[in-house]
C-alpha distance (Angstrom), angle and dihedral (degrees) to the residues before:
residue distance angle dihedral
M1 . . .
R2 3.80 . .
R3 3.80 115.6 .
L4 3.80 122.8 -149.5
I5 3.81 116.2 -165.2
T6 3.80 110.4 -156.5
I7 3.77 150.1 162.4
P8 3.81 94.3 -126.4
I9 3.81 97.4 -139.6
S10 3.82 95.3 42.4
H11 3.81 115.4 117.9
Y12 3.82 90.4 -147.6
C13 3.80 88.2 55.4
D14 3.79 92.2 49.5
K15 3.78 87.9 51.7
A16 3.82 88.1 58.9
R17 3.82 93.6 42.6
W18 3.80 91.1 49.7
A19 3.81 92.8 50.2
L20 3.81 93.0 50.2
D21 3.80 91.3 45.6
R22 3.80 91.2 47.5
A23 3.80 90.3 52.8
A24 3.83 90.3 47.8
L25 3.82 90.9 -122.1
A26 3.79 115.3 156.0
Y27 3.80 117.8 -131.5
V28 3.78 142.1 157.6
E29 3.78 114.2 -122.9
E30 3.80 118.8 -142.0
P31 3.81 105.9 -165.7
H32 3.80 123.4 -167.4
V33 3.79 138.8 179.8
Q34 3.79 118.5 -100.6
V35 3.84 113.3 -78.6
V36 3.81 91.5 15.9
H37 3.81 86.0 65.5
A38 3.81 89.7 67.6
F39 3.80 92.0 63.6
A40 3.81 91.8 47.0
A41 3.81 91.3 48.4
R42 3.80 92.1 50.7
R43 3.81 91.7 47.3
A44 3.80 89.0 53.5
G45 3.80 91.0 53.6
G46 3.78 99.1 -98.7
G47 3.78 132.3 108.0
R48 3.78 127.5 -97.6
T49 3.79 96.5 -70.0
A50 3.79 134.4 79.6
P51 2.96 143.5 -98.4
V52 3.80 103.9 57.7
L53 3.80 122.0 169.2
V54 3.79 121.7 -155.8
C55 3.80 108.6 -163.4
E56 3.81 144.7 140.6
E57 3.82 89.5 -73.4
G58 3.80 91.9 56.1
V59 3.81 129.4 -107.0
I60 3.80 116.7 -20.3
R61 3.78 116.8 -164.0
E62 3.80 125.5 -159.6
S63 3.79 129.9 21.9
G64 3.80 95.4 -94.1
G65 3.79 92.7 59.5
I66 3.81 90.5 47.6
V67 3.81 91.3 51.0
G68 3.80 88.3 50.7
Y69 3.82 90.4 51.0
A70 3.81 90.7 49.8
A71 3.80 90.8 48.0
R72 3.82 91.4 53.9
H73 3.80 91.7 52.3
A74 3.81 101.1 36.6
P75 3.82 117.9 115.6
P76 3.82 115.6 -117.6
D77 3.81 94.1 -101.4
R78 3.82 90.0 54.9
A79 3.80 98.5 41.6
L80 3.79 117.6 160.6
E81 3.79 96.9 -167.2
P82 3.80 133.2 54.1
S83 3.79 114.7 -109.5
D84 3.81 91.2 -132.2
P85 3.84 108.0 88.1
V86 3.81 94.0 -142.0
Q87 3.78 92.0 51.8
R88 3.81 90.5 44.2
A89 3.79 90.4 54.8
E90 3.80 90.3 48.0
A91 3.82 92.2 50.9
M92 3.81 90.0 52.0
R93 3.81 91.5 47.2
L94 3.79 91.2 52.9
E95 3.79 91.3 47.4
R96 3.80 91.8 53.8
W97 3.80 89.9 48.2
F98 3.81 91.7 51.7
D99 3.82 90.0 48.0
L100 3.79 90.1 56.6
E101 3.79 105.1 31.2
L102 3.82 105.1 29.9
G103 3.80 109.4 27.5
P104 3.83 99.2 56.1
P105 3.83 99.1 45.7
A106 3.82 92.6 42.6
R107 3.80 88.3 54.0
Q108 3.82 92.4 46.2
W109 3.78 91.7 51.5
A110 3.81 94.0 48.9
Y111 3.81 95.0 45.7
F112 3.80 91.1 49.7
H113 3.79 92.5 56.3
L114 3.81 93.2 43.3
R115 3.80 97.0 41.9
D116 3.82 96.0 108.5
Q117 3.79 98.6 31.9
R118 3.80 101.4 108.6
S119 3.82 94.4 160.3
L120 3.81 92.6 50.1
G121 3.79 88.5 49.5
R122 3.78 91.5 54.4
R123 3.81 92.2 49.7
Y124 3.80 101.1 41.1
N125 3.81 110.7 16.9
L126 3.80 98.7 61.6
T127 3.80 105.3 57.9
G128 3.78 108.5 151.7
V129 3.82 97.7 -13.3
P130 3.83 119.3 142.5
A131 3.79 116.1 -79.8
W132 3.80 93.6 -113.0
E133 3.81 91.3 55.1
R134 3.80 90.5 49.9
A135 3.80 90.6 49.8
A136 3.81 94.0 46.6
F137 3.82 96.5 44.8
P138 3.84 97.7 85.9
L139 3.80 91.1 49.6
A140 3.80 94.7 44.7
F141 3.81 97.2 39.7
G142 3.81 95.5 105.5
L143 3.80 93.8 47.6
L144 3.80 93.1 46.3
L145 3.80 90.6 47.7
N146 3.80 92.0 51.8
I147 3.81 92.3 50.0
V148 3.82 94.1 46.6
T149 3.81 91.6 45.4
R150 3.80 91.5 52.1
V151 3.80 97.6 42.3
L152 3.82 94.5 46.3
D153 3.82 95.3 35.8
V154 3.80 93.2 -125.0
G155 3.79 117.5 -177.9
P156 3.83 144.5 115.9
E157 3.80 95.1 -80.3
T158 3.79 95.3 44.3
A159 3.82 90.6 45.5
D160 3.80 91.3 57.3
E161 3.78 91.0 47.6
A162 3.80 90.4 45.8
A163 3.81 91.3 54.7
R164 3.80 89.6 50.2
R165 3.82 91.9 50.4
V166 3.80 92.3 48.6
G167 3.79 89.7 48.9
A168 3.81 91.0 51.3
V169 3.81 91.5 53.1
F170 3.80 90.4 46.4
D171 3.81 90.3 52.0
T172 3.81 91.5 50.9
V173 3.81 92.1 48.3
A174 3.81 91.9 48.4
R175 3.80 91.1 52.0
R176 3.79 91.0 48.2
L177 3.80 93.5 50.0
D178 3.81 95.9 46.2
G179 3.79 91.6 167.5
R180 3.81 96.9 -35.3
P181 3.82 117.6 130.0
Y182 3.82 96.1 -132.5
L183 3.79 140.0 24.3
V184 3.82 96.0 -119.7
G185 3.79 123.9 27.9
N186 3.78 123.1 -35.3
H187 3.80 100.3 -56.5
F188 3.79 138.8 67.5
S189 3.81 111.4 -90.5
R190 3.78 143.1 169.1
A191 3.80 87.9 -82.8
D192 3.81 92.5 62.0
L193 3.80 92.0 42.0
S194 3.79 92.3 50.4
F195 3.78 94.9 47.3
A196 3.79 93.1 48.2
A197 3.81 94.7 44.5
L198 3.80 94.6 48.1
S199 3.81 90.6 46.2
A200 3.79 89.7 55.6
A201 3.81 93.1 90.0
V202 3.81 90.1 64.4
V203 3.84 102.9 31.5
L204 3.86 99.3 36.7
P205 3.84 100.0 -148.9
E206 3.79 118.2 -151.1
Q207 3.81 91.2 -131.6
F208 3.82 94.7 59.3
G209 3.81 114.0 132.2
V210 3.83 92.5 -103.7
P211 3.83 130.1 24.6
F212 3.79 119.1 -79.7
P213 3.81 122.0 -156.2
P214 3.82 114.7 -94.9
L215 3.77 115.7 -112.2
D216 3.79 93.9 -105.1
E217 3.83 90.1 61.6
L218 3.80 94.6 51.5
P219 3.80 125.9 92.6
P220 3.84 105.9 -89.3
A221 3.82 94.6 -114.0
M222 3.79 91.7 52.3
A223 3.80 93.0 46.0
A224 3.81 89.6 52.4
G225 3.79 90.5 49.1
V226 3.81 92.7 49.8
R227 3.80 90.6 50.8
S228 3.80 90.0 51.1
F229 3.81 93.2 49.5
R230 3.81 90.7 46.5
D231 3.80 90.9 51.9
H232 3.80 91.9 54.1
P233 3.84 112.5 97.6
A234 3.81 90.3 -120.4
G235 3.80 91.7 48.5
A236 3.80 89.7 50.7
F237 3.81 88.0 50.3
A238 3.83 91.1 52.6
L239 3.80 91.0 51.1
R240 3.80 90.6 48.0
M241 3.81 91.4 52.4
Y242 3.81 89.4 53.6
E243 3.81 92.1 47.1
Q244 3.80 94.8 47.8
H245 3.81 103.5 33.7
R246 3.81 110.6 22.3
R247 3.79 108.8 90.4
């Protein structure tokens, strides 16, 4: 059985989950709390980041490699890549761009607004993690927060810059769509999946792989930001991709 090591609330991890689900590939998810995930990923043969997929092809690190694996094994009616080689290359180019220019700032922005929300962390950050991690989380919250804040460079200045970077990607995606249903060609592809998944940290779709907090539980500034990102044409597109293609 395939094993997928994740941080349950991570948008990169939901990108991998979504791709495997889309391709109808069975797997067992092994979710872990931030920081602890690094030890689980290394034990599985990966690096210090999640997701990591252990499968018949070996150990696949990073979400992009897992999407590629899912694309190779997906049945025709669940294809993740365009059949045209030029369009396929373009979908992969967009995915890499989203990995670099959307995923990190979206994560920075979300972590900044949730940095002091211990109770939200207990309710929404621990879906499926081992019992000992759930029990230790309240005691280790401060330490985990300090490590995540340092590693991801989370702070007021970087949060403002992160929001600007996310907005710039959203503007580019909106111009590219210009009324079209998908980013590449006329069918859903890894480009649409990647954009929607990596936007999840700022639009909080209901169909995400684990529950997100509702807006009325969020800090007011974050709730206002999520509403603004959702109202953007690209944010509305990300939500539509989740509604139509995330099952």
